[in-house]
C-alpha positions as CSV (number, residue, x, y, z in Angstrom):
1,X,-15.7,25.9,-30.7
2,X,-14.9,24.7,-34.5
3,X,-17.1,22.0,-36.6
4,X,-15.8,18.7,-35.9
5,X,-13.0,16.8,-38.6
6,X,-15.5,14.9,-41.2
7,X,-13.0,12.8,-41.5
8,X,-13.0,12.0,-38.0
9,X,-15.4,8.8,-36.4
10,X,-15.8,7.1,-34.1
11,X,-14.4,4.1,-35.8
12,X,-11.3,5.9,-36.4
13,X,-10.4,7.5,-33.2
14,X,-11.6,4.1,-31.5
15,X,-8.5,3.0,-34.6
16,X,-5.9,4.7,-33.7
17,X,-6.4,4.2,-29.8
18,X,-6.0,0.1,-30.8
19,X,-2.9,1.1,-33.1
20,X,-1.7,3.0,-30.3
21,X,-1.8,0.2,-27.4
22,X,-0.4,-2.0,-30.2
23,X,2.5,0.4,-30.7
24,X,3.5,0.7,-27.1
25,X,2.9,-3.7,-26.6
26,X,5.5,-4.2,-28.7
27,X,3.3,-5.6,-31.4
28,X,3.6,-2.6,-34.7
29,X,6.7,-1.2,-34.6
30,X,7.2,2.7,-34.2
31,X,5.3,4.5,-37.1
32,X,8.2,7.3,-36.6
33,X,10.9,5.8,-36.0
34,X,10.3,1.4,-37.1
35,X,11.2,0.1,-33.9
36,X,9.5,-2.0,-31.5
37,X,10.0,-1.6,-28.3
38,X,7.5,-2.2,-25.4
39,X,5.7,0.4,-22.8
40,X,3.6,-1.2,-20.2
41,X,2.4,2.1,-18.5
42,X,1.5,3.5,-22.5
43,X,-0.4,0.4,-23.1
44,X,-2.1,-0.1,-20.2
45,X,-3.7,4.0,-20.2
46,X,-4.5,3.2,-24.3
47,X,-6.5,-0.2,-22.5
48,X,-8.2,1.9,-20.4
49,X,-8.9,4.9,-22.8
50,X,-11.0,1.6,-24.6
51,X,-12.2,0.6,-21.4
52,X,-13.9,3.6,-20.6
53,X,-15.2,4.3,-24.0
54,X,-16.7,0.7,-24.1
55,X,-18.7,2.2,-21.1
56,X,-19.5,5.4,-21.7
57,X,-20.7,5.1,-24.6
58,X,-22.3,1.3,-23.3
59,X,-26.5,1.3,-25.5
60,X,-25.1,4.5,-28.0
61,X,-22.6,2.4,-30.6
62,X,-24.0,0.7,-34.2
63,X,-23.4,-3.2,-33.7
64,X,-20.5,-2.4,-35.5
65,X,-18.6,-0.1,-33.5
66,X,-20.0,-2.0,-30.8
67,X,-18.3,-5.6,-31.6
68,X,-15.2,-3.0,-32.8
69,X,-14.8,-1.9,-29.5
70,X,-15.4,-4.9,-27.6
71,X,-12.9,-7.6,-29.4
72,X,-10.3,-4.7,-29.7
73,X,-10.7,-4.4,-26.1
74,X,-10.4,-8.4,-25.4
75,X,-7.5,-8.6,-27.6
76,X,-5.3,-5.5,-26.4
77,X,-6.3,-7.1,-22.4
78,X,-4.9,-10.3,-23.4
79,X,-1.5,-8.8,-25.6
80,X,-0.5,-6.9,-22.4
81,X,-0.8,-9.4,-19.9
82,X,1.5,-11.5,-22.2
83,X,3.8,-8.8,-22.9
84,X,3.2,-7.8,-18.6
85,X,5.0,-11.5,-18.4
86,X,7.7,-11.3,-20.4
87,X,9.4,-7.9,-18.1
88,X,9.0,-4.8,-18.0
89,X,9.1,-2.0,-20.8
90,X,11.9,-2.7,-23.2
91,X,13.7,-2.2,-26.2
92,X,12.1,-5.6,-28.5
93,X,14.8,-7.0,-31.4
94,X,13.5,-8.2,-34.9
């Protein structure tokens, strides 16, 4: 097993999942294509992973890490609910 990449921190990992969920919800354009679209299945999966991490790391995070994770999960859940009211997965026009 190789040594973990020192640049990969818990915060950077969480930030990557939050960005992915934001792209899937349609809040951010896809960094590769520049297209904004909604993929609620993938958004839900990313939120579920963040929720699992929140549960599994409870009591083992710094205050800043805990606040970041809690606020991200809360905000993404609210955005997911709002996006789901607008219908299924779709391309978002600017």
